[in-house]
All heavy atoms as TSV, in Angstrom:
chain	resi	resn	atom	element	x	y	z
A	1	MET	N	N	0.875	-1.127	-0.007
A	1	MET	CA	C	-0.049	0.012	-0.003
A	1	MET	C	C	0.892	1.265	0.017
A	1	MET	O	O	1.722	1.479	0.860
A	1	MET	CB	C	-0.880	-0.003	1.196
A	1	MET	CG	C	-1.592	1.232	1.509
A	1	MET	SD	S	-2.778	1.107	2.900
A	1	MET	CE	C	-1.688	1.052	4.261
A	2	THR	N	N	0.644	2.100	-0.974
A	2	THR	CA	C	1.431	3.311	-1.139
A	2	THR	C	C	0.786	4.404	-0.266
A	2	THR	O	O	-0.422	4.683	-0.419
A	2	THR	CB	C	1.497	3.703	-2.576
A	2	THR	OG1	O	2.247	2.696	-3.306
A	2	THR	CG2	C	2.443	4.975	-2.710
A	3	LYS	N	N	1.493	5.137	0.576
A	3	LYS	CA	C	0.947	6.244	1.352
A	3	LYS	C	C	0.775	7.503	0.448
A	3	LYS	O	O	1.568	7.881	-0.348
A	3	LYS	CB	C	1.841	6.562	2.572
A	3	LYS	CG	C	2.004	5.452	3.499
A	3	LYS	CD	C	0.843	5.248	4.323
A	3	LYS	CE	C	0.997	4.138	5.376
A	3	LYS	NZ	N	-0.138	3.807	6.036
A	4	ILE	N	N	-0.315	8.120	0.705
A	4	ILE	CA	C	-0.583	9.305	-0.041
A	4	ILE	C	C	-0.792	10.526	1.041
A	4	ILE	O	O	-1.501	10.368	1.929
A	4	ILE	CB	C	-1.962	9.304	-0.888
A	4	ILE	CG1	C	-1.692	8.222	-1.977
A	4	ILE	CG2	C	-2.131	10.684	-1.553
A	4	ILE	CD1	C	-2.941	8.081	-2.877
A	5	LYS	N	N	0.045	11.596	0.867
A	5	LYS	CA	C	-0.138	12.706	1.718
A	5	LYS	C	C	-0.243	14.048	1.020
A	5	LYS	O	O	0.507	14.265	0.051
A	5	LYS	CB	C	1.179	12.873	2.564
A	5	LYS	CG	C	1.102	13.835	3.652
A	5	LYS	CD	C	2.334	13.911	4.488
A	5	LYS	CE	C	2.189	15.005	5.543
A	5	LYS	NZ	N	3.469	15.247	6.213
A	6	GLY	N	N	-1.248	14.826	1.330
A	6	GLY	CA	C	-1.558	16.056	0.749
A	6	GLY	C	C	-0.437	17.125	1.090
A	6	GLY	O	O	-0.068	17.129	2.250
A	7	ASN	N	N	-0.050	17.905	0.166
A	7	ASN	CA	C	0.922	18.939	0.409
A	7	ASN	C	C	0.346	20.327	0.975
A	7	ASN	O	O	1.200	21.122	1.298
A	7	ASN	CB	C	1.797	19.227	-0.802
A	7	ASN	CG	C	2.812	18.104	-1.162
A	7	ASN	OD1	O	3.146	17.384	-0.194
A	7	ASN	ND2	N	3.098	17.911	-2.379
A	8	ASN	N	N	-1.007	20.447	0.945
A	8	ASN	CA	C	-1.628	21.606	1.332
A	8	ASN	C	C	-1.003	22.914	0.681
A	8	ASN	O	O	-0.764	23.916	1.511
A	8	ASN	CB	C	-1.528	21.734	2.901
A	8	ASN	CG	C	-2.249	20.609	3.587
A	8	ASN	OD1	O	-3.240	20.071	3.193
A	8	ASN	ND2	N	-1.631	20.007	4.615
A	9	ASP	N	N	-0.778	22.860	-0.465
A	9	ASP	CA	C	0.105	23.820	-1.231
A	9	ASP	C	C	-0.824	24.826	-2.122
A	9	ASP	O	O	-0.345	25.625	-2.764
A	9	ASP	CB	C	1.229	23.226	-2.118
A	9	ASP	CG	C	0.710	22.213	-3.001
A	9	ASP	OD1	O	-0.431	21.782	-2.905
A	9	ASP	OD2	O	1.411	21.704	-3.808
A	10	GLY	N	N	-2.110	24.677	-1.989
A	10	GLY	CA	C	-3.018	25.574	-2.705
A	10	GLY	C	C	-3.710	26.563	-1.948
A	10	GLY	O	O	-3.475	26.562	-0.635
A	11	PRO	N	N	-4.560	27.456	-2.493
A	11	PRO	CA	C	-5.178	28.403	-1.727
A	11	PRO	C	C	-6.071	27.799	-0.596
A	11	PRO	O	O	-6.725	26.788	-0.821
A	11	PRO	CB	C	-6.071	29.081	-2.737
A	11	PRO	CG	C	-5.535	28.789	-4.012
A	11	PRO	CD	C	-4.851	27.424	-3.941
A	12	GLY	N	N	-6.020	28.396	0.503
A	12	GLY	CA	C	-6.840	27.862	1.712
A	12	GLY	C	C	-6.349	26.484	2.131
A	12	GLY	O	O	-7.119	25.823	2.832
A	13	GLY	N	N	-5.198	26.048	1.850
A	13	GLY	CA	C	-4.683	24.733	2.181
A	13	GLY	C	C	-5.087	23.653	1.327
A	13	GLY	O	O	-4.948	22.453	1.716
A	14	ARG	N	N	-5.801	23.864	0.206
A	14	ARG	CA	C	-6.136	22.797	-0.749
A	14	ARG	C	C	-4.891	22.061	-1.226
A	14	ARG	O	O	-3.791	22.611	-1.268
A	14	ARG	CB	C	-6.891	23.364	-1.902
A	14	ARG	CG	C	-8.278	24.009	-1.489
A	14	ARG	CD	C	-9.002	24.467	-2.766
A	14	ARG	NE	N	-9.869	25.541	-2.384
A	14	ARG	CZ	C	-9.834	26.638	-2.743
A	14	ARG	NH1	N	-8.955	27.111	-3.682
A	14	ARG	NH2	N	-10.741	27.614	-2.297
A	15	ASN	N	N	-5.031	20.827	-1.651
A	15	ASN	CA	C	-4.002	20.017	-2.106
A	15	ASN	C	C	-3.900	20.281	-3.643
A	15	ASN	O	O	-4.738	19.781	-4.303
A	15	ASN	CB	C	-4.241	18.529	-1.760
A	15	ASN	CG	C	-4.046	18.329	-0.297
A	15	ASN	OD1	O	-3.224	18.856	0.325
A	15	ASN	ND2	N	-4.956	17.577	0.276
A	16	GLU	N	N	-2.915	20.862	-4.095
A	16	GLU	CA	C	-2.555	21.050	-5.576
A	16	GLU	C	C	-1.563	20.088	-5.913
A	16	GLU	O	O	-1.406	19.702	-7.119
A	16	GLU	CB	C	-2.189	22.448	-5.860
A	16	GLU	CG	C	-3.205	23.564	-5.803
A	16	GLU	CD	C	-4.463	23.304	-6.631
A	16	GLU	OE1	O	-4.332	22.872	-7.778
A	16	GLU	OE2	O	-5.524	23.493	-6.057
A	17	SER	N	N	-0.929	19.381	-4.952
A	17	SER	CA	C	-0.048	18.197	-5.322
A	17	SER	C	C	-0.116	17.335	-3.944
A	17	SER	O	O	-0.513	17.696	-2.947
A	17	SER	CB	C	1.332	18.820	-5.555
A	17	SER	OG	O	1.952	19.327	-4.499
A	18	TYR	N	N	0.417	16.072	-4.194
A	18	TYR	CA	C	0.525	15.124	-3.154
A	18	TYR	C	C	1.838	14.430	-3.171
A	18	TYR	O	O	2.593	14.376	-4.199
A	18	TYR	CB	C	-0.584	14.061	-3.404
A	18	TYR	CG	C	-1.981	14.554	-3.429
A	18	TYR	CD1	C	-2.538	14.944	-4.524
A	18	TYR	CD2	C	-2.773	14.375	-2.280
A	18	TYR	CE1	C	-3.848	15.577	-4.592
A	18	TYR	CE2	C	-4.067	14.900	-2.305
A	18	TYR	CZ	C	-4.674	15.382	-3.460
A	18	TYR	OH	O	-5.931	15.923	-3.382
A	19	GLN	N	N	2.156	13.856	-2.003
A	19	GLN	CA	C	3.298	13.010	-1.898
A	19	GLN	C	C	2.736	11.705	-1.901
A	19	GLN	O	O	1.964	11.193	-1.184
A	19	GLN	CB	C	4.031	13.194	-0.457
A	19	GLN	CG	C	4.765	14.577	-0.341
A	19	GLN	CD	C	5.294	14.762	1.041
A	19	GLN	OE1	O	5.889	13.740	1.575
A	19	GLN	NE2	N	5.218	15.916	1.602
A	20	ILE	N	N	3.348	10.819	-2.906
A	20	ILE	CA	C	2.815	9.479	-3.061
A	20	ILE	C	C	4.140	8.561	-3.034
A	20	ILE	O	O	4.892	8.621	-3.925
A	20	ILE	CB	C	2.054	9.234	-4.361
A	20	ILE	CG1	C	0.840	10.191	-4.459
A	20	ILE	CG2	C	1.688	7.842	-4.525
A	20	ILE	CD1	C	0.057	10.142	-5.662
A	21	GLY	N	N	4.267	7.761	-1.886
A	21	GLY	CA	C	5.455	7.014	-1.808
A	21	GLY	C	C	6.700	7.873	-1.802
A	21	GLY	O	O	6.846	8.888	-0.954
A	22	SER	N	N	7.652	7.537	-2.638
A	22	SER	CA	C	8.886	8.380	-2.567
A	22	SER	C	C	8.846	9.640	-3.583
A	22	SER	O	O	9.699	10.430	-3.521
A	22	SER	CB	C	10.112	7.500	-3.166
A	22	SER	OG	O	9.800	7.132	-4.446
A	23	ARG	N	N	7.625	9.746	-4.232
A	23	ARG	CA	C	7.470	10.895	-5.131
A	23	ARG	C	C	6.979	12.058	-4.226
A	23	ARG	O	O	5.964	11.973	-3.648
A	23	ARG	CB	C	6.508	10.676	-6.182
A	23	ARG	CG	C	7.069	9.626	-7.087
A	23	ARG	CD	C	6.033	9.255	-8.286
A	23	ARG	NE	N	4.815	8.555	-7.755
A	23	ARG	CZ	C	3.716	8.505	-8.430
A	23	ARG	NH1	N	3.527	9.063	-9.537
A	23	ARG	NH2	N	2.711	7.950	-7.742
A	24	LYS	N	N	7.680	13.187	-4.178
A	24	LYS	CA	C	7.413	14.352	-3.273
A	24	LYS	C	C	6.329	15.306	-3.851
A	24	LYS	O	O	5.755	16.028	-3.033
A	24	LYS	CB	C	8.660	15.044	-2.955
A	24	LYS	CG	C	9.715	14.221	-2.220
A	24	LYS	CD	C	9.186	13.805	-0.853
A	24	LYS	CE	C	10.324	12.957	-0.165
A	24	LYS	NZ	N	9.792	12.346	1.084
A	25	GLU	N	N	6.164	15.391	-5.108
A	25	GLU	CA	C	5.261	16.449	-5.680
A	25	GLU	C	C	4.614	15.866	-6.882
A	25	GLU	O	O	4.990	16.203	-7.974
A	25	GLU	CB	C	6.028	17.642	-5.953
A	25	GLU	CG	C	4.941	18.797	-6.120
A	25	GLU	CD	C	5.827	20.186	-6.131
A	25	GLU	OE1	O	6.741	20.382	-5.382
A	25	GLU	OE2	O	5.341	21.068	-6.819
A	26	VAL	N	N	3.504	15.184	-6.653
A	26	VAL	CA	C	2.622	14.608	-7.731
A	26	VAL	C	C	1.507	15.640	-7.981
A	26	VAL	O	O	0.739	15.866	-7.003
A	26	VAL	CB	C	2.202	13.257	-7.358
A	26	VAL	CG1	C	1.234	12.722	-8.535
A	26	VAL	CG2	C	3.371	12.308	-7.111
A	27	PRO	N	N	1.416	16.258	-9.173
A	27	PRO	CA	C	0.244	17.187	-9.351
A	27	PRO	C	C	-1.129	16.524	-9.078
A	27	PRO	O	O	-1.358	15.366	-9.414
A	27	PRO	CB	C	0.431	17.567	-10.798
A	27	PRO	CG	C	1.837	17.234	-11.084
A	27	PRO	CD	C	2.274	16.132	-10.312
A	28	ARG	N	N	-2.060	17.306	-8.626
A	28	ARG	CA	C	-3.459	16.732	-8.330
A	28	ARG	C	C	-3.980	16.043	-9.489
A	28	ARG	O	O	-4.466	14.975	-9.197
A	28	ARG	CB	C	-4.265	17.994	-7.815
A	28	ARG	CG	C	-5.684	17.500	-7.395
A	28	ARG	CD	C	-6.608	18.543	-6.767
A	28	ARG	NE	N	-6.428	19.792	-7.518
A	28	ARG	CZ	C	-7.060	20.175	-8.658
A	28	ARG	NH1	N	-7.880	19.256	-9.133
A	28	ARG	NH2	N	-6.929	21.301	-9.163
A	29	PRO	N	N	-4.025	16.512	-10.656
A	29	PRO	CA	C	-4.698	15.852	-11.695
A	29	PRO	C	C	-4.000	14.389	-11.995
A	29	PRO	O	O	-4.789	13.485	-12.302
A	29	PRO	CB	C	-4.464	16.698	-12.979
A	29	PRO	CG	C	-4.289	18.071	-12.458
A	29	PRO	CD	C	-3.610	17.888	-11.103
A	30	VAL	N	N	-2.810	14.339	-11.800
A	30	VAL	CA	C	-2.024	13.117	-11.957
A	30	VAL	C	C	-2.426	12.053	-10.876
A	30	VAL	O	O	-2.741	10.930	-11.162
A	30	VAL	CB	C	-0.486	13.210	-12.004
A	30	VAL	CG1	C	0.264	11.866	-12.135
A	30	VAL	CG2	C	-0.072	14.098	-13.216
A	31	ALA	N	N	-2.491	12.595	-9.613
A	31	ALA	CA	C	-2.896	11.683	-8.481
A	31	ALA	C	C	-4.285	11.270	-8.649
A	31	ALA	O	O	-4.558	10.064	-8.440
A	31	ALA	CB	C	-2.656	12.494	-7.247
A	32	VAL	N	N	-5.146	12.151	-9.053
A	32	VAL	CA	C	-6.608	11.771	-9.311
A	32	VAL	C	C	-6.673	10.702	-10.418
A	32	VAL	O	O	-7.366	9.654	-10.290
A	32	VAL	CB	C	-7.440	13.004	-9.658
A	32	VAL	CG1	C	-8.763	12.567	-10.282
A	32	VAL	CG2	C	-7.584	13.947	-8.527
A	33	LYS	N	N	-5.923	10.854	-11.499
A	33	LYS	CA	C	-5.882	9.883	-12.572
A	33	LYS	C	C	-5.386	8.435	-12.080
A	33	LYS	O	O	-6.049	7.425	-12.407
A	33	LYS	CB	C	-4.999	10.349	-13.716
A	33	LYS	CG	C	-5.076	9.434	-14.910
A	33	LYS	CD	C	-4.247	10.095	-16.017
A	33	LYS	CE	C	-4.250	9.174	-17.154
A	33	LYS	NZ	N	-3.456	9.778	-18.395
A	34	GLU	N	N	-4.416	8.445	-11.301
A	34	GLU	CA	C	-3.849	7.209	-10.668
A	34	GLU	C	C	-4.990	6.558	-9.808
A	34	GLU	O	O	-5.034	5.272	-9.901
A	34	GLU	CB	C	-2.528	7.520	-9.969
A	34	GLU	CG	C	-1.419	7.830	-10.855
A	34	GLU	CD	C	-0.022	8.061	-10.070
A	34	GLU	OE1	O	-0.037	7.840	-8.859
A	34	GLU	OE2	O	0.952	8.428	-10.663
A	35	VAL	N	N	-5.488	7.314	-9.052
A	35	VAL	CA	C	-6.520	6.755	-8.071
A	35	VAL	C	C	-7.691	6.097	-8.844
A	35	VAL	O	O	-8.120	5.040	-8.582
A	35	VAL	CB	C	-7.012	7.716	-6.997
A	35	VAL	CG1	C	-8.268	7.228	-6.270
A	35	VAL	CG2	C	-5.923	8.110	-6.089
A	36	LYS	N	N	-8.145	6.960	-9.913
A	36	LYS	CA	C	-9.264	6.384	-10.717
A	36	LYS	C	C	-8.896	5.113	-11.501
A	36	LYS	O	O	-9.686	4.264	-11.700
A	36	LYS	CB	C	-9.599	7.442	-11.738
A	36	LYS	CG	C	-10.518	8.591	-11.064
A	36	LYS	CD	C	-10.909	9.598	-12.083
A	36	LYS	CE	C	-11.986	10.499	-11.620
A	36	LYS	NZ	N	-12.371	11.458	-12.693
A	37	ALA	N	N	-7.538	5.020	-11.717
A	37	ALA	CA	C	-7.114	3.861	-12.477
A	37	ALA	C	C	-6.941	2.642	-11.584
A	37	ALA	O	O	-6.561	1.623	-12.070
A	37	ALA	CB	C	-5.834	4.182	-13.236
A	38	GLY	N	N	-7.169	2.866	-10.326
A	38	GLY	CA	C	-6.999	1.734	-9.354
A	38	GLY	C	C	-5.653	1.487	-8.831
A	38	GLY	O	O	-5.358	0.440	-8.222
A	39	LYS	N	N	-4.601	2.396	-9.124
A	39	LYS	CA	C	-3.265	2.208	-8.604
A	39	LYS	C	C	-3.177	2.441	-7.128
A	39	LYS	O	O	-2.121	2.001	-6.590
A	39	LYS	CB	C	-2.363	3.099	-9.328
A	39	LYS	CG	C	-2.253	2.897	-10.820
A	39	LYS	CD	C	-1.372	3.823	-11.495
A	39	LYS	CE	C	-1.297	3.393	-12.966
A	39	LYS	NZ	N	-0.190	4.282	-13.691
A	40	HIS	N	N	-4.158	3.038	-6.475
A	40	HIS	CA	C	-4.040	3.256	-5.030
A	40	HIS	C	C	-5.453	2.753	-4.464
A	40	HIS	O	O	-6.304	3.596	-4.157
A	40	HIS	CB	C	-3.715	4.705	-4.746
A	40	HIS	CG	C	-2.567	5.244	-5.426
A	40	HIS	ND1	N	-1.314	4.914	-5.178
A	40	HIS	CD2	C	-2.459	6.173	-6.548
A	40	HIS	CE1	C	-0.425	5.525	-6.024
A	40	HIS	NE2	N	-1.165	6.186	-6.784
A	41	PRO	N	N	-5.668	1.528	-4.169
A	41	PRO	CA	C	-6.890	1.009	-3.726
A	41	PRO	C	C	-7.407	1.523	-2.374
A	41	PRO	O	O	-8.491	1.345	-2.112
A	41	PRO	CB	C	-6.572	-0.520	-3.689
A	41	PRO	CG	C	-5.114	-0.717	-3.629
A	41	PRO	CD	C	-4.589	0.482	-4.296
A	42	ASP	N	N	-6.463	2.067	-1.553
A	42	ASP	CA	C	-6.937	2.607	-0.230
A	42	ASP	C	C	-7.370	4.031	-0.300
A	42	ASP	O	O	-7.466	4.738	0.695
A	42	ASP	CB	C	-5.749	2.477	0.725
A	42	ASP	CG	C	-5.554	0.962	1.050
A	42	ASP	OD1	O	-6.534	0.195	1.024
A	42	ASP	OD2	O	-4.363	0.608	1.234
A	43	ALA	N	N	-7.482	4.593	-1.508
A	43	ALA	CA	C	-7.931	5.963	-1.763
A	43	ALA	C	C	-9.053	6.062	-2.748
A	43	ALA	O	O	-9.324	5.214	-3.425
A	43	ALA	CB	C	-6.836	6.816	-2.196
A	44	HIS	N	N	-9.764	7.252	-2.710
A	44	HIS	CA	C	-10.875	7.517	-3.639
A	44	HIS	C	C	-10.791	8.988	-4.085
A	44	HIS	O	O	-10.080	9.709	-3.468
A	44	HIS	CB	C	-12.241	7.110	-3.111
A	44	HIS	CG	C	-12.627	7.927	-1.920
A	44	HIS	ND1	N	-12.171	7.645	-0.613
A	44	HIS	CD2	C	-13.407	8.953	-1.716
A	44	HIS	CE1	C	-12.651	8.431	0.210
A	44	HIS	NE2	N	-13.383	9.279	-0.450
A	45	VAL	N	N	-11.621	9.345	-5.029
A	45	VAL	CA	C	-11.630	10.690	-5.563
A	45	VAL	C	C	-13.004	11.317	-5.120
A	45	VAL	O	O	-13.983	10.668	-5.190
A	45	VAL	CB	C	-11.518	10.753	-7.079
A	45	VAL	CG1	C	-11.754	12.168	-7.609
A	45	VAL	CG2	C	-10.115	10.193	-7.421
A	46	VAL	N	N	-12.977	12.585	-4.604
A	46	VAL	CA	C	-14.061	13.382	-4.251
A	46	VAL	C	C	-14.095	14.610	-5.112
A	46	VAL	O	O	-13.053	15.161	-5.600
A	46	VAL	CB	C	-14.200	13.765	-2.808
A	46	VAL	CG1	C	-14.418	12.505	-1.936
A	46	VAL	CG2	C	-13.054	14.531	-2.316
A	47	LYS	N	N	-15.230	15.117	-5.433
A	47	LYS	CA	C	-15.375	16.448	-6.178
A	47	LYS	C	C	-15.908	17.447	-5.222
A	47	LYS	O	O	-16.890	17.271	-4.678
A	47	LYS	CB	C	-16.337	16.200	-7.324
A	47	LYS	CG	C	-16.268	17.281	-8.389
A	47	LYS	CD	C	-17.106	16.970	-9.665
A	47	LYS	CE	C	-16.408	17.443	-10.958
A	47	LYS	NZ	N	-17.096	17.057	-12.086
A	48	VAL	N	N	-15.119	18.554	-5.206
A	48	VAL	CA	C	-15.428	19.754	-4.395
A	48	VAL	C	C	-15.364	20.998	-5.156
A	48	VAL	O	O	-14.312	21.289	-5.697
A	48	VAL	CB	C	-14.421	19.768	-3.030
A	48	VAL	CG1	C	-14.791	21.000	-2.265
A	48	VAL	CG2	C	-14.414	18.506	-2.346
A	49	ASN	N	N	-16.511	21.587	-5.227
A	49	ASN	CA	C	-16.641	22.857	-6.047
A	49	ASN	C	C	-16.096	22.653	-7.407
A	49	ASN	O	O	-15.265	23.462	-7.960
A	49	ASN	CB	C	-15.920	23.988	-5.284
A	49	ASN	CG	C	-16.552	24.348	-3.966
A	49	ASN	OD1	O	-17.730	24.239	-3.891
A	49	ASN	ND2	N	-15.715	24.722	-3.041
A	50	GLY	N	N	-16.375	21.578	-8.018
A	50	GLY	CA	C	-15.941	21.311	-9.344
A	50	GLY	C	C	-14.503	20.805	-9.528
A	50	GLY	O	O	-14.143	20.463	-10.685
A	51	GLN	N	N	-13.797	20.690	-8.519
A	51	GLN	CA	C	-12.474	20.130	-8.490
A	51	GLN	C	C	-12.335	18.815	-7.970
A	51	GLN	O	O	-12.970	18.557	-6.952
A	51	GLN	CB	C	-11.412	21.032	-7.838
A	51	GLN	CG	C	-11.330	22.543	-8.358
A	51	GLN	CD	C	-10.561	22.443	-9.680
A	51	GLN	OE1	O	-9.625	21.636	-9.889
A	51	GLN	NE2	N	-10.984	23.267	-10.698
A	52	GLU	N	N	-11.596	17.837	-8.571
A	52	GLU	CA	C	-11.434	16.588	-7.990
A	52	GLU	C	C	-10.200	16.338	-7.067
A	52	GLU	O	O	-9.176	16.928	-7.458
A	52	GLU	CB	C	-11.301	15.434	-9.052
A	52	GLU	CG	C	-12.692	15.305	-9.861
A	52	GLU	CD	C	-12.572	14.334	-10.993
A	52	GLU	OE1	O	-11.598	14.431	-11.723
A	52	GLU	OE2	O	-13.535	13.465	-11.033
A	53	TYR	N	N	-10.340	15.792	-5.938
A	53	TYR	CA	C	-9.248	15.587	-4.987
A	53	TYR	C	C	-9.111	14.186	-4.493
A	53	TYR	O	O	-10.149	13.467	-4.554
A	53	TYR	CB	C	-9.519	16.474	-3.724
A	53	TYR	CG	C	-9.495	18.008	-4.035
A	53	TYR	CD1	C	-10.695	18.698	-4.308
A	53	TYR	CD2	C	-8.323	18.781	-3.980
A	53	TYR	CE1	C	-10.660	20.012	-4.667
A	53	TYR	CE2	C	-8.377	20.070	-4.297
A	53	TYR	CZ	C	-9.546	20.679	-4.504
A	53	TYR	OH	O	-9.482	22.061	-4.758
A	54	VAL	N	N	-7.968	13.812	-4.063
A	54	VAL	CA	C	-7.812	12.394	-3.486
A	54	VAL	C	C	-8.130	12.409	-2.059
A	54	VAL	O	O	-7.719	13.331	-1.376
A	54	VAL	CB	C	-6.383	12.034	-3.765
A	54	VAL	CG1	C	-6.062	10.756	-3.127
A	54	VAL	CG2	C	-6.041	11.933	-5.200
A	55	ARG	N	N	-8.786	11.357	-1.525
A	55	ARG	CA	C	-9.025	11.223	-0.234
A	55	ARG	C	C	-8.790	9.770	0.253
A	55	ARG	O	O	-8.979	8.783	-0.622
A	55	ARG	CB	C	-10.617	11.476	0.136
A	55	ARG	CG	C	-11.007	12.912	-0.106
A	55	ARG	CD	C	-10.466	13.759	1.042
A	55	ARG	NE	N	-10.757	15.128	0.889
A	55	ARG	CZ	C	-10.156	16.102	0.363
A	55	ARG	NH1	N	-8.962	15.861	-0.144
A	55	ARG	NH2	N	-10.633	17.351	0.312
A	56	ASP	N	N	-8.387	9.543	1.493
A	56	ASP	CA	C	-8.154	8.172	1.999
A	56	ASP	C	C	-9.557	7.551	2.222
A	56	ASP	O	O	-10.446	8.277	2.680
A	56	ASP	CB	C	-7.364	8.251	3.241
A	56	ASP	CG	C	-6.887	7.121	3.897
A	56	ASP	OD1	O	-6.223	6.299	3.040
A	56	ASP	OD2	O	-7.153	6.767	5.072
A	57	ASN	N	N	-9.605	6.262	2.017
A	57	ASN	CA	C	-10.720	5.604	2.312
A	57	ASN	C	C	-10.987	5.592	3.860
A	57	ASN	O	O	-10.057	5.518	4.573
A	57	ASN	CB	C	-10.766	4.138	1.752
A	57	ASN	CG	C	-10.801	4.118	0.278
A	57	ASN	OD1	O	-11.212	4.926	-0.313
A	57	ASN	ND2	N	-10.437	2.886	-0.145
A	58	PRO	N	N	-12.204	5.682	4.274
A	58	PRO	CA	C	-12.510	5.831	5.783
A	58	PRO	C	C	-12.039	4.625	6.513
A	58	PRO	O	O	-12.286	3.435	6.020
A	58	PRO	CB	C	-14.005	6.000	5.757
A	58	PRO	CG	C	-14.508	6.263	4.543
A	58	PRO	CD	C	-13.426	5.725	3.442
A	59	ASP	N	N	-11.413	4.766	7.611
A	59	ASP	CA	C	-11.146	3.723	8.625
A	59	ASP	C	C	-10.948	4.410	9.953
A	59	ASP	O	O	-11.068	5.674	10.027
A	59	ASP	CB	C	-9.835	2.916	8.152
A	59	ASP	CG	C	-8.599	3.758	8.167
A	59	ASP	OD1	O	-8.606	4.835	8.699
A	59	ASP	OD2	O	-7.623	3.236	7.608
A	60	SER	N	N	-10.476	3.666	10.858
A	60	SER	CA	C	-10.483	4.162	12.278
A	60	SER	C	C	-9.058	4.902	12.541
A	60	SER	O	O	-8.813	5.436	13.631
A	60	SER	CB	C	-10.613	3.178	13.376
A	60	SER	OG	O	-9.640	2.150	13.176
A	61	SER	N	N	-8.154	4.860	11.598
A	61	SER	CA	C	-6.846	5.430	11.857
A	61	SER	C	C	-6.800	6.971	11.277
A	61	SER	O	O	-7.169	7.170	10.214
A	61	SER	CB	C	-5.916	4.627	11.124
A	61	SER	OG	O	-4.549	5.199	11.292
A	62	VAL	N	N	-6.042	7.799	12.050
A	62	VAL	CA	C	-5.870	9.176	11.621
A	62	VAL	C	C	-4.417	9.281	10.874
A	62	VAL	O	O	-4.176	9.998	9.934
A	62	VAL	CB	C	-5.839	10.082	12.695
A	62	VAL	CG1	C	-5.440	11.508	12.237
A	62	VAL	CG2	C	-7.236	10.211	13.278
A	63	LYS	N	N	-3.579	8.346	11.272
A	63	LYS	CA	C	-2.199	8.492	10.769
A	63	LYS	C	C	-1.970	8.189	9.255
A	63	LYS	O	O	-0.989	8.648	8.729
A	63	LYS	CB	C	-1.211	7.509	11.570
A	63	LYS	CG	C	-1.555	6.091	11.333
A	63	LYS	CD	C	-0.602	5.141	12.177
A	63	LYS	CE	C	-1.062	3.636	11.945
A	63	LYS	NZ	N	0.058	2.811	11.656
A	64	ASP	N	N	-2.937	7.611	8.683
A	64	ASP	CA	C	-2.773	7.312	7.228
A	64	ASP	C	C	-3.799	8.266	6.310
A	64	ASP	O	O	-3.779	7.952	5.196
A	64	ASP	CB	C	-3.140	5.786	6.929
A	64	ASP	CG	C	-4.461	5.400	7.188
A	64	ASP	OD1	O	-5.330	6.145	7.784
A	64	ASP	OD2	O	-4.873	4.249	6.783
A	65	ASN	N	N	-4.386	9.241	6.995
A	65	ASN	CA	C	-5.245	10.169	6.205
A	65	ASN	C	C	-4.373	10.970	5.259
A	65	ASN	O	O	-3.268	11.363	5.560
A	65	ASN	CB	C	-6.132	10.988	7.133
A	65	ASN	CG	C	-7.105	10.217	7.834
A	65	ASN	OD1	O	-7.498	9.129	7.553
A	65	ASN	ND2	N	-7.728	10.817	8.853
A	66	VAL	N	N	-4.986	11.451	4.191
A	66	VAL	CA	C	-4.333	12.224	3.216
A	66	VAL	C	C	-3.830	13.607	3.895
A	66	VAL	O	O	-2.713	13.987	3.741
A	66	VAL	CB	C	-5.142	12.486	2.012
A	66	VAL	CG1	C	-4.676	13.698	1.208
A	66	VAL	CG2	C	-5.357	11.354	1.132
A	67	ASN	N	N	-4.776	14.187	4.673
A	67	ASN	CA	C	-4.421	15.408	5.413
A	67	ASN	C	C	-4.268	15.088	6.893
A	67	ASN	O	O	-4.938	15.682	7.651
A	67	ASN	CB	C	-5.521	16.470	5.180
A	67	ASN	CG	C	-5.461	17.069	3.799
A	67	ASN	OD1	O	-4.451	17.048	3.154
A	67	ASN	ND2	N	-6.671	17.520	3.410
A	68	ARG	N	N	-3.374	14.359	7.165
A	68	ARG	CA	C	-3.086	14.011	8.582
A	68	ARG	C	C	-2.296	15.081	9.233
A	68	ARG	O	O	-1.511	15.864	8.663
A	68	ARG	CB	C	-2.352	12.627	8.754
A	68	ARG	CG	C	-1.016	12.519	7.985
A	68	ARG	CD	C	-0.548	11.189	7.933
A	68	ARG	NE	N	0.545	10.899	7.070
A	68	ARG	CZ	C	0.394	10.542	5.836
A	68	ARG	NH1	N	-0.962	10.249	5.385
A	68	ARG	NH2	N	1.317	10.194	4.982
A	69	GLN	N	N	-2.409	15.215	10.558
A	69	GLN	CA	C	-1.764	16.236	11.278
A	69	GLN	C	C	-0.455	15.763	11.977
A	69	GLN	O	O	-0.384	14.682	12.369
A	69	GLN	CB	C	-2.666	16.808	12.465
A	69	GLN	CG	C	-3.860	17.409	11.848
A	69	GLN	CD	C	-3.573	18.709	11.024
A	69	GLN	OE1	O	-2.631	19.516	11.354
A	69	GLN	NE2	N	-4.259	18.842	9.970
């Protein structure tokens, strides 16, 4: 399972890029495309205000969330 972490690098802390495994800056459209293609089965895509973002699938753990603290 590859970990996905949001970079919070857009306006208002939105994720315009993600860290995926050893890749430090994967643009949001590329990350969304990979998730939709099934390359990251522990994540899904949500649409917010017309933009698609990657989210971690729900579970009881906070440490593996895309926007973990």
